[in-house]
MARDO-568796 format. One record per residue (C-alpha): x, y, z; residue number from 1; residue in one letter. Coordinates in Angstrom, 1 decimal, always signed. Last residue first. Example, Ala and Ser with C-alpha at 12.3 -4.5 7.8 and 13.67 -1.06 7.14 Angstrom:
BEGIN
<rec <+13.7,-1.1,+7.1>,2,"S">
<rec <+12.3,-4.5,+7.8>,1,"A">
END
This chain:
BEGIN
<rec <+47.9,-6.2,+9.2>,94,"E">
<rec <+45.1,-3.8,+10.3>,93,"L">
<rec <+42.1,-5.5,+11.8>,92,"V">
<rec <+38.8,-4.2,+10.5>,91,"A">
<rec <+35.5,-2.6,+11.3>,90,"L">
<rec <+35.5,-2.7,+15.1>,89,"I">
<rec <+32.1,-1.5,+16.3>,88,"D">
<rec <+30.9,-5.1,+16.5>,87,"T">
<rec <+33.5,-5.8,+19.2>,86,"Q">
<rec <+31.7,-3.3,+21.4>,85,"K">
<rec <+33.8,-0.2,+22.1>,84,"V">
<rec <+35.7,+1.2,+25.1>,83,"V">
<rec <+37.9,+4.3,+24.3>,82,"I">
<rec <+41.1,+5.3,+25.9>,81,"Y">
<rec <+42.8,+8.6,+26.7>,80,"K">
<rec <+46.0,+8.4,+28.7>,79,"K">
<rec <+47.0,+10.3,+31.8>,78,"G">
<rec <+46.7,+7.4,+34.2>,77,"D">
<rec <+43.2,+6.6,+33.0>,76,"L">
<rec <+41.1,+8.8,+30.8>,75,"S">
<rec <+37.7,+7.9,+29.3>,74,"F">
<rec <+35.9,+7.7,+25.9>,73,"E">
<rec <+32.8,+5.6,+25.3>,72,"T">
<rec <+32.3,+3.8,+22.1>,71,"G">
<rec <+31.3,+4.6,+18.5>,70,"S">
<rec <+31.1,+7.7,+16.4>,69,"Y">
<rec <+33.8,+6.9,+13.8>,68,"K">
<rec <+33.5,+3.1,+13.7>,67,"A">
<rec <+36.8,+1.3,+14.5>,66,"Y">
<rec <+39.9,+0.4,+12.5>,65,"L">
<rec <+42.2,-2.0,+14.4>,64,"V">
<rec <+45.8,-2.4,+15.4>,63,"E">
<rec <+46.4,-5.7,+17.3>,62,"Q">
<rec <+48.2,-5.6,+20.7>,61,"G">
<rec <+45.6,-7.5,+22.7>,60,"T">
<rec <+43.6,-9.8,+20.5>,59,"K">
<rec <+40.5,-9.5,+18.2>,58,"V">
<rec <+37.9,-12.0,+17.1>,57,"Q">
<rec <+36.1,-12.5,+20.5>,56,"M">
<rec <+33.5,-15.2,+20.3>,55,"K">
<rec <+29.9,-14.2,+21.1>,54,"I">
<rec <+27.2,-16.8,+21.6>,53,"E">
<rec <+23.8,-15.1,+21.1>,52,"K">
<rec <+21.0,-14.7,+23.7>,51,"G">
<rec <+21.4,-11.0,+24.0>,50,"D">
<rec <+25.1,-11.5,+24.8>,49,"V">
<rec <+26.4,-15.0,+25.7>,48,"V">
<rec <+30.1,-15.2,+26.2>,47,"G">
<rec <+32.9,-12.8,+25.1>,46,"G">
<rec <+35.8,-12.7,+27.5>,45,"E">
<rec <+36.5,-9.0,+27.2>,44,"G">
<rec <+39.6,-7.7,+25.4>,43,"V">
<rec <+42.2,-5.3,+26.6>,42,"A">
<rec <+44.7,-2.8,+25.0>,41,"V">
<rec <+43.7,-3.1,+21.3>,40,"V">
<rec <+45.6,-0.4,+19.4>,39,"T">
<rec <+43.7,+2.3,+17.6>,38,"A">
<rec <+42.9,+3.7,+14.1>,37,"I">
<rec <+39.8,+5.9,+13.8>,36,"Q">
<rec <+41.8,+9.1,+14.2>,35,"S">
<rec <+39.9,+12.2,+15.1>,34,"K">
<rec <+40.0,+14.7,+12.3>,33,"E">
<rec <+42.4,+17.6,+12.3>,32,"A">
<rec <+40.6,+20.9,+11.4>,31,"S">
<rec <+40.7,+22.5,+14.9>,30,"A">
<rec <+44.3,+21.5,+15.5>,29,"T">
<rec <+45.5,+23.3,+12.4>,28,"P">
<rec <+47.0,+21.0,+9.8>,27,"L">
<rec <+50.6,+21.4,+8.7>,26,"I">
<rec <+51.0,+20.8,+4.9>,25,"I">
<rec <+54.0,+18.5,+4.3>,24,"G">
<rec <+52.7,+16.6,+1.2>,23,"S">
<rec <+51.8,+13.6,+3.4>,22,"K">
<rec <+49.6,+15.9,+5.5>,21,"T">
<rec <+50.7,+17.1,+8.9>,20,"E">
<rec <+49.2,+16.8,+12.3>,19,"K">
<rec <+47.7,+13.4,+11.8>,18,"E">
<rec <+45.4,+12.4,+14.6>,17,"A">
<rec <+47.0,+10.6,+17.6>,16,"E">
<rec <+46.4,+6.8,+17.7>,15,"K">
<rec <+43.5,+5.6,+19.8>,14,"P">
<rec <+44.1,+3.2,+22.7>,13,"L">
<rec <+41.3,+0.7,+22.6>,12,"L">
<rec <+39.4,-1.2,+25.3>,11,"V">
<rec <+37.2,-4.0,+23.8>,10,"V">
<rec <+33.7,-5.0,+25.0>,9,"R">
<rec <+32.0,-8.3,+24.1>,8,"D">
<rec <+31.3,-9.5,+27.7>,7,"F">
<rec <+33.3,-7.4,+30.2>,6,"I">
<rec <+36.3,-5.1,+29.8>,5,"P">
<rec <+39.2,-5.4,+32.3>,4,"R">
<rec <+40.9,-2.2,+33.3>,3,"I">
<rec <+44.0,-2.0,+35.3>,2,"K">
<rec <+45.1,+0.6,+37.9>,1,"M">
END
């Protein structure tokens, strides 16, 4: 099954949260924070949203940083995805 976002929506595949600190300390699952870095899987076509012309700034395959409490999570084919508005993407990682 494929997913195609509409308007200014973007489908992201979040990266796994870090399970170990850089210094080697293993983090318990309960204290691990949800990662805010994800890979763009699908991008909507943009268009007119609320009377404003929206041009999509991200492309499939880019790594992005997204707002912490944004989007809608869902599972598809055993993977967890999140759908966010383009405005919830804070930065493109290069």
